[in-house]
C-alpha positions as CSV (number, residue, x, y, z in Angstrom):
1,M,178.4,-52.4,130.7
2,S,175.7,-49.8,131.2
3,T,175.6,-47.0,128.6
4,T,173.7,-44.7,131.0
5,S,175.5,-41.4,131.7
6,Q,177.3,-41.6,135.1
7,D,175.5,-38.5,136.5
8,N,172.2,-39.3,134.8
9,T,171.7,-35.8,133.4
10,R,170.9,-34.4,130.0
11,P,173.5,-31.9,128.7
12,I,172.3,-28.4,127.7
13,E,172.7,-28.1,124.0
14,E,174.9,-25.2,122.8
15,G,172.0,-23.6,120.8
16,I,169.7,-23.2,123.8
17,H,169.2,-19.6,125.0
18,T,170.0,-19.1,128.6
19,D,170.5,-15.4,129.0
20,F,167.1,-13.5,129.2
21,A,168.3,-10.3,130.9
22,K,167.4,-8.3,127.8
23,E,165.1,-10.7,126.0
24,M,161.5,-11.8,126.4
25,S,161.3,-15.2,128.2
26,Y,158.6,-17.8,128.6
27,G,157.8,-16.3,132.0
28,S,157.6,-12.7,130.9
29,Y,155.5,-13.5,127.8
30,L,152.9,-15.4,129.9
31,A,153.2,-13.0,132.9
32,I,153.9,-16.1,135.1
33,D,154.9,-14.0,138.1
34,E,151.6,-12.2,138.0
35,L,149.6,-15.4,137.3
36,L,151.2,-17.3,140.2
37,S,150.8,-14.5,142.7
38,A,147.0,-14.2,142.1
39,Q,146.0,-16.8,144.7
40,H,145.0,-15.2,147.9
41,P,143.5,-17.5,150.5
42,V,141.2,-15.8,153.0
43,S,140.9,-18.5,155.6
44,D,142.7,-17.8,158.9
45,P,144.6,-19.8,159.7
46,E,145.1,-20.6,156.0
47,H,143.4,-24.0,155.2
48,H,145.5,-26.3,153.0
49,D,142.6,-27.0,150.6
50,E,141.7,-23.4,149.9
51,M,144.5,-23.3,147.3
52,L,142.8,-26.1,145.3
53,F,139.5,-24.2,145.5
54,I,141.0,-21.0,144.2
55,I,143.0,-22.5,141.4
56,Q,140.1,-24.7,140.3
57,H,138.0,-21.6,139.7
58,Q,140.8,-19.4,138.3
59,T,141.7,-21.9,135.7
60,S,138.0,-22.3,134.8
61,E,137.8,-18.5,134.3
62,L,140.8,-18.7,132.0
63,W,139.1,-21.4,129.9
64,L,135.9,-19.4,129.9
65,K,137.8,-16.4,128.6
66,L,138.9,-18.5,125.6
67,V,135.4,-19.9,125.1
68,L,134.0,-16.4,124.9
69,H,136.8,-15.4,122.5
70,E,135.9,-18.3,120.2
71,L,132.1,-18.0,120.4
72,R,132.2,-14.3,119.6
73,S,134.4,-15.0,116.6
74,A,132.1,-17.8,115.5
75,A,129.1,-15.5,115.7
76,A,130.8,-12.8,113.7
77,L,131.9,-15.4,111.0
78,L,128.3,-16.7,110.7
79,A,127.1,-13.1,110.2
80,Q,129.6,-13.0,107.3
81,D,128.4,-16.4,106.0
82,E,131.7,-18.0,106.8
83,M,130.2,-21.1,108.3
84,R,133.1,-23.5,107.7
85,V,135.5,-21.3,109.7
86,A,132.8,-20.7,112.4
87,L,132.5,-24.4,112.8
88,K,136.3,-24.6,113.4
89,R,135.8,-22.2,116.3
90,I,133.0,-24.2,117.7
91,A,135.1,-27.4,117.4
92,R,137.7,-25.8,119.6
93,V,135.1,-24.8,122.1
94,K,134.0,-28.4,122.4
95,H,137.5,-29.4,123.4
96,I,137.6,-26.7,126.0
97,Q,134.3,-27.8,127.4
98,R,135.7,-31.3,127.9
99,T,138.6,-29.9,129.8
100,L,136.2,-27.8,132.0
101,T,134.1,-30.9,132.7
102,D,137.1,-33.0,133.6
103,Q,138.3,-30.4,136.0
104,W,135.3,-31.1,138.3
105,S,137.0,-34.4,139.2
106,V,139.8,-32.4,140.9
107,L,137.5,-30.3,143.0
108,A,135.6,-33.5,143.9
109,T,138.6,-34.6,145.9
110,L,137.6,-31.9,148.4
111,T,135.7,-33.6,151.1
112,P,132.7,-32.1,152.9
113,T,134.8,-31.8,156.1
114,E,137.6,-30.1,154.4
115,Y,135.4,-27.6,152.6
116,S,133.4,-26.8,155.7
117,Q,136.6,-25.6,157.5
118,F,137.0,-22.6,155.1
119,R,133.7,-22.2,153.4
120,G,132.5,-19.6,155.9
121,Y,135.3,-17.3,154.9
122,L,134.0,-17.0,151.4
123,G,131.1,-14.8,152.4
124,H,128.6,-14.5,149.5
125,A,131.2,-15.1,146.8
126,S,129.8,-17.7,144.4
127,G,130.4,-19.0,140.9
128,F,126.9,-17.7,140.1
129,Q,128.6,-14.3,140.0
130,S,131.0,-15.3,137.2
131,W,130.4,-12.8,134.5
132,Q,132.3,-14.8,131.9
133,Y,130.1,-17.9,132.6
134,R,127.0,-15.6,132.2
135,G,128.5,-14.3,128.9
136,V,128.9,-17.8,127.6
137,E,125.2,-18.5,128.4
138,F,124.2,-15.3,126.7
139,M,126.2,-16.2,123.6
140,L,124.5,-19.6,123.5
141,G,121.1,-18.0,123.9
142,N,120.1,-18.3,127.5
143,K,119.2,-14.6,127.8
144,H,117.9,-13.2,131.0
145,R,118.1,-9.4,131.6
146,G,117.6,-9.9,135.4
147,M,121.0,-11.5,135.6
148,L,122.6,-8.1,134.8
149,K,121.7,-6.9,138.3
150,V,124.3,-9.3,139.9
151,H,127.0,-7.4,138.0
152,E,126.0,-3.8,138.7
153,A,129.0,-3.3,141.0
154,D,131.4,-4.1,138.1
155,P,130.7,-1.6,135.4
156,K,133.1,-3.3,132.9
157,A,131.5,-6.7,133.3
158,H,128.0,-5.2,133.3
159,A,128.7,-3.4,130.0
160,M,130.0,-6.5,128.4
161,L,127.1,-8.6,129.4
162,E,124.6,-5.9,128.3
163,E,126.3,-5.9,124.9
164,L,126.0,-9.7,124.6
165,L,122.4,-9.6,125.9
166,E,121.5,-7.3,123.0
167,A,123.5,-9.1,120.4
168,P,122.3,-12.2,118.4
169,S,123.3,-15.5,119.9
170,I,125.2,-18.2,118.0
171,Y,121.8,-19.8,117.2
172,D,120.4,-16.5,116.0
173,E,123.3,-16.0,113.6
174,F,123.1,-19.5,112.4
175,L,119.4,-19.2,111.5
176,R,120.0,-15.8,109.8
177,H,122.7,-17.5,107.8
178,L,120.3,-20.2,106.7
179,A,117.7,-17.6,105.8
180,R,120.2,-15.8,103.5
181,R,120.9,-19.1,101.8
182,G,117.2,-19.5,101.0
183,Y,116.1,-21.8,103.8
184,A,112.5,-21.1,105.1
185,V,113.4,-19.7,108.5
186,P,110.1,-18.1,109.9
187,K,110.1,-14.3,109.7
188,E,109.1,-14.0,113.4
189,I,112.4,-15.8,114.2
190,L,114.4,-13.4,112.1
191,D,112.7,-10.3,113.6
192,R,112.5,-11.5,117.2
193,D,113.9,-9.6,120.2
194,V,117.3,-11.2,120.6
195,S,117.7,-10.0,124.1
196,V,115.3,-12.7,125.3
197,A,115.7,-16.4,125.3
198,H,114.6,-18.2,122.1
199,V,111.4,-20.3,122.4
200,P,110.7,-23.4,120.4
201,N,109.1,-23.0,117.0
202,D,107.3,-25.7,115.1
203,E,108.1,-24.3,111.7
204,L,111.8,-24.4,112.5
205,V,111.4,-28.1,113.5
206,R,109.9,-28.8,110.1
207,L,112.8,-27.0,108.4
208,F,115.3,-29.1,110.2
209,T,113.3,-32.2,109.6
210,T,113.8,-31.6,105.9
211,V,117.5,-31.2,106.4
212,Y,117.9,-34.3,108.5
213,E,115.7,-36.5,106.2
214,D,117.9,-35.6,103.2
215,A,121.3,-35.1,104.8
216,E,123.2,-35.7,101.6
217,K,121.5,-32.7,100.0
218,H,122.0,-30.4,102.9
219,W,125.3,-31.9,104.2
220,D,127.0,-28.7,105.5
221,V,123.8,-27.5,107.3
222,Y,123.3,-31.0,108.7
223,E,126.9,-31.1,109.9
224,A,126.5,-27.6,111.5
225,C,123.4,-28.7,113.3
226,E,125.2,-31.6,114.8
227,E,128.1,-29.4,115.9
228,L,125.6,-27.2,117.8
229,V,124.0,-30.3,119.4
230,D,127.5,-31.3,120.5
231,L,128.0,-27.9,122.0
232,E,124.8,-28.1,124.0
233,D,125.4,-31.7,125.0
234,N,128.9,-30.7,126.4
235,F,127.4,-27.8,128.2
236,Q,124.8,-30.0,129.8
237,L,127.4,-32.5,130.8
238,W,129.4,-29.6,132.5
239,R,126.2,-28.5,134.3
240,F,125.5,-32.1,135.5
241,R,129.1,-32.6,136.7
242,H,128.9,-29.3,138.5
243,L,125.7,-30.4,140.2
244,K,127.1,-33.8,141.2
245,T,130.3,-32.2,142.6
246,V,128.3,-29.7,144.6
247,Q,126.1,-32.4,145.9
248,R,129.1,-34.5,146.9
249,V,130.8,-31.6,148.7
250,I,128.0,-29.7,150.4
251,G,124.9,-32.0,150.0
252,M,121.7,-30.0,150.0
253,K,123.0,-26.9,151.7
254,T,122.2,-23.5,150.2
255,G,124.9,-21.9,148.0
256,T,127.2,-19.2,149.3
257,G,125.6,-16.8,146.8
258,G,122.2,-17.5,148.3
259,S,120.8,-20.0,145.7
260,S,119.1,-23.2,146.7
261,G,122.3,-25.0,145.7
262,V,121.7,-28.4,144.1
263,G,118.1,-27.6,143.4
264,F,119.0,-24.5,141.5
265,L,121.6,-26.4,139.5
266,Q,119.1,-29.2,138.8
267,R,116.6,-26.7,137.3
268,A,119.4,-25.4,134.9
269,L,119.5,-28.8,133.4
270,E,116.0,-28.3,132.0
271,L,117.1,-25.3,130.0
272,T,118.0,-25.8,126.3
273,F,119.7,-23.5,123.8
274,F,118.7,-25.1,120.5
275,P,115.4,-26.8,121.2
276,E,114.5,-27.5,117.6
277,L,117.7,-29.5,117.1
278,F,116.5,-31.9,119.7
279,S,112.8,-31.9,118.7
280,V,113.8,-32.9,115.2
281,R,114.9,-36.3,116.5
282,T,111.3,-37.1,117.3
283,A,110.0,-35.6,114.0
284,I,112.3,-37.5,111.7
285,R,110.4,-40.2,109.8
286,E,111.9,-43.6,109.3
287,P,112.3,-44.7,105.7
288,P,110.0,-47.4,104.4
289,R,111.3,-50.9,104.4
């Protein structure tokens, strides 16, 4: 005889709360009503696939908010010489990056025909205008003052980006931390204008070569370097997946924001945040046999 319940339901346990007329609920805590009412398709008549397009980008913005939250904390911790806790923040960012990269597979289900049927309604709205994405790039060191102009119409976003532009990046704070520990970080690196992108430095490559060739002696610094490499690798994978999704959906068309589209995204792949941490791979000497 079957032991399965006749109505195939799970009874509600007596201890489960069901009356939330005067208590905070899951929905009120997370502002679910507000969150789920934030999707406003603009196509007319409304195209079925525009909801996918909106939610894809909204969820990305939520994850970017958390990435910024973690990176800003990691930078502050490095400034306080709390490297182990900073690396914990970076480890979380790495997991978020994987989620962001995997999300492109959902948008890639949007065919060129489907997208073309509502793309014209987007006007010049473009992911290029995401101030949170720009903030993440600034935090990682890809500084460009000219990017602020895109956000002049949004004073709050503009102010936040200007603050991040003028603040040390994660890499800047890491190098300052190393200098305080006695590592020979070049003075011009420590005194540089942090509002511009970092440029490769041969002395810094030699410093990291010393670390990598005697990893046992410099283990925590060696580990931190590899965490930063992971961070950049993940970012580049996200950029590449973005490029391939755009290429799949719109081919070589120009972007809605006016960029060259795929060509613009391709050039971004040539940018690097932590150049010396990649150059050191070439500089490391193999031990004698």
